Residue, then its C-alpha position, 0 to 999 in steps of 0.5 A: m210191918t210191910d208185906f215184905g217184912l211179913r213174907v220174910l217171917e212167914d215164907d221160909a223159902f223167901k227168907k233163905v233167898y233174902d238171907e243169901e242176898m243180904l250176905k252178898f250185899q254186906d260183902k259188897v259194902l265191906n269190900d267194894l269201895e264204890f258200892f260202899q260209898k253209894h249204898g253203905e255209908l251213913g257217916d257216924v250216926y246213931g250206933k257210933q254216937w251211942r256206943a263209941w262217942q269219940t272225945r277230943q281227948g281221944e277217949t271212946l264213950d259207950q253211952i248205952a253201957d254208961v246209962i245202964e250202969q247209972i240206972k243200976e247205981n243211981p236210978d233217981s238220977r236226972r242225967l240218964i240221957v243218951s244223945a246222938w247229936n254230936l255237933e262236931g260229927v253232924p256235917n259228916m253224917a248222911l242225915p243228922p239224927c232225927h231222933t236226937l236224944f232220949q232220957f230214962y226215968v225210974q219210978d216205983g220200980k218201972l223204967s220209962c223213956q222219953l224220946y225227943q225227935r227233932s224231925a218226925d216223918l209221921f207216916l213212915g218214920v214215926p211208927f218205926n221209931i215208936a216200935s224201936y224205942a219201945l223195944l229198947t226200953h224193954l231191953i234196958a228195963r230187963e237189963t237193969g231188973l226193972e219193970v217197963g213203964d211208959f214211952v213218951h215221944t216228943f216232936g220238934d217238927a212233925h210233918l206229913y209229906t204230900n205224897h203220903m196223904e192218901q196212905a194216911e187217909l187209908l190208915l185213919s179209915r181202919d179200925p185199930k186192932d189189939l196190940p201184940t205182946l213182946v217176948i224176949d226168949s233169952d236170959t242172956p245179957m243185952d249185948e249177947l242177944s240176937v234178933d232170933d231171941i226177940r219175937v212178938e205174939g198176937y201180931d195180926p196187922h192190916p195189909g201193908i200200905r206202901a209209900p215212897i220215902a221222902v228226903 
């Protein structure tokens, strides 16, 4: 996590200002068309494809709800797949999906997830992808009454940008620390959870390493 992220968690006064400014940003995205077109529009990317895939017949498919139901009803299925790669929609996306599709696998009462990522920014993107899909696997395992198995991450093109080299060398020079523990503090269904219901215990990171985003 970056220094900024840690400050949001630990500094109540900073979090108050951050939340206020975020509300202003969200309001501008919703109500200022010029601002929205510059800062707020990514196209029909991950969330749209996962939760509201549009068919040519005019139907809307919720892939997340569907895969949860499949896991419950037929955990041995080899079709427990969610895809963000909608070929018709790709030209209208700000960036075609990097983490393209993921598949669940159930064995011995445990849910595992394999992610195929077509393009992998190893320094900035991949750590976030690992954390977010690990969390998703925990959430769906919890929703389906299963234990958590493995997360398998497959790359198509894995790359380290030239302006991330020094940061990567610094990262590799550090000794790993113990991993934190994910805690979900609510028994409510997944769709009703908020970020306040999810926390990590024992998180003791090294100082953050800043790096520019490369596109």
